[in-house]
N, C-alpha and C positions, 0 to 999 in steps of 0.2 A: 527771464530779466529785463523788463521793459523799462526798468530803473535805470540799467546801466545804457539802453539804447538813447534814453530822453537825455542822459548824461553829454555822450557822445553828441546829440543834434546839438543840445547849447551850445558844446565849445569844442568843434570837432579838431582843432588845432590845441587841443588841451589847455591847461593842464588836465591829466586824466587820473582818476583815484585808482589805488592800487587794484580793485577789483576789476573795471574797465580795463586796465592793462593787463590782464589774465584776459580777460574777452578776446580783447583785439589779438594776442598773441594766437590763439587758438583760430582764430578766424584767418591768419595767416601761414597758418600750418598745413592747410589744404593741398593736393597735388598741384601741382603746375597746371596741367594740360585742362585748360576749361575755366579755369580761376579767374574770377573777375579781377580786374588791374584797370589802375588810372594813369595816364598817360599824358604829361604835359607835351602838346602837340606845338604851342607859341609859348615861349619862355616867358614864366610870368605871368601870361595872360589867359591861355586857353589848355583847357582839360577834356579829355575825352574817357568814358570808360568803354573798356573791351574785353576781351577773352584772352588769355594767357595759349598761345598754342602748342606749348608745352616741350617744343622743341627750337633751339638758338636757328636764329637765320629765318624762319616760317613767318608770314606775315601774320599781323595783330587783326582780328575781326573786331571791328570798332560799333559801339550800339548807341543810338540815338544822337544828340545833339550836342553839340561841344557846349562848355561850361566856360562863363567869363569870370566864375568866383570858386575861388579853391576849395572853400568851407563847404558851399554846397555839392561841388564834386565829390569831397570826403565823403559827405552825407550821403549822397546816391552809391558811390563804393561802399559803404557800410550797409547799407539796405542791401546791396546786391548779395552781398558774403554773408547776410544773414540770410538771405532766401534759399543760398545755396548750401547752407550749413543746417538749414534747421526744414526747410523746404516750405516754408511760410511766407508769405508776404508780409512785412514789417510795416504797420500802419498805426503811427502815431501823430 
C-alpha cells in the first residue's frame, strides 16, 4: 500500500487516516528485540534511529547520522519498519 506510505511521508506528524493508523499499529507490534526505534538524544533538537536491544538496561545500537528534524526522523523510522516488516526497501 504505497498510498499509505505516501500519506505518512507527506504528514509524518498526522493527522492520519484510519487505514494508515491501522498500518502504523501493525508496524508497532513487532517483537522488541531488533525492532527499529527512534530516540530523542537532545530534547526537541536531535533524534537517532536505533535497534531495540530487547532487554531493559541493554545499550541501544544507533544507526546512521542524527536528524535535526522530527518529521524526517519519523519518515526514516517508517522506512526502517517497512523494510523490517516486508523485507523490501521502500522507494517512493
